C-alpha positions in Angstrom: -43.9 16.9 12.8 -41.0 17.1 15.1 -39.6 13.5 15.2 -37.5 12.7 12.2 -36.5 9.2 13.0 -36.7 6.8 16.0 -35.7 3.2 16.6 -37.1 0.7 19.1 -36.4 -3.0 19.6 -38.9 -5.8 19.0 -39.5 -8.0 22.1 -40.1 -11.8 22.2 -43.8 -11.4 21.6 -43.2 -9.1 18.5 -44.4 -6.1 20.4 -42.7 -2.7 20.0 -42.9 0.5 22.1 -43.8 3.6 20.3 -41.3 6.3 21.3 -43.0 9.1 23.3 -41.9 11.8 20.8 -43.5 9.9 17.9 -46.7 9.4 19.9 -46.9 13.1 20.7 -46.2 14.1 17.1 -49.2 12.1 15.9 -51.4 12.8 18.9 -51.5 9.1 19.8 -54.0 8.2 22.5 -54.7 5.0 24.5 -57.1 2.8 22.4 -55.8 4.1 19.0 -54.9 1.2 16.7 -52.5 0.5 13.9 -53.1 -1.3 10.6 -49.9 -3.1 9.5 -49.0 -4.3 6.0 -46.0 -5.4 4.1 -45.6 -3.6 0.8 -44.6 -5.4 -2.4 -41.0 -4.3 -2.0 -40.8 -5.7 1.5 -41.3 -2.5 3.5 -43.3 -2.5 6.7 -46.1 0.2 6.7 -48.2 1.2 9.7 -51.3 3.3 9.4 -52.9 4.9 12.4 -56.5 3.9 12.6 -58.2 6.2 15.1 -61.3 5.1 16.9 -62.2 8.2 18.8 -65.3 8.0 21.0 -68.4 9.4 19.6 -67.3 9.4 16.0 -70.4 7.5 14.8 -72.9 9.2 17.2 -74.5 11.2 14.3 -75.1 8.2 12.1 -78.6 6.8 11.8 -79.2 3.0 12.0 -79.9 1.1 8.8 -82.5 -1.6 8.7 -81.3 -4.4 6.4 -84.2 -6.6 7.1 -84.2 -10.2 8.4 -81.3 -12.4 7.5 -80.7 -16.1 7.9 -77.0 -16.8 8.3 -77.4 -20.6 8.1 -79.3 -20.4 4.8 -76.7 -18.0 3.4 -73.8 -20.1 4.5 -75.4 -23.3 3.1 -75.7 -21.6 -0.3 -71.8 -21.3 -0.6 -69.9 -23.7 -2.7 -67.3 -24.9 -0.2 -65.5 -27.2 -2.7 
């Protein structure tokens, strides 16, 4: 990894721009997504969640049978 540290501002809609050098270092592509979380000690952590095309092409479908979402939902204790 070539980028040691980079800083960008947060705009009014809480968006940030990822510096080009950082994007290149992690092979960032349009459509890639981030998972954000705040750690117990207050640090912001971002994890790159790649959704590359064709990643699930080799998976076989699974038949879970018929379901009834209304029946399942009505069985919940909403109190």
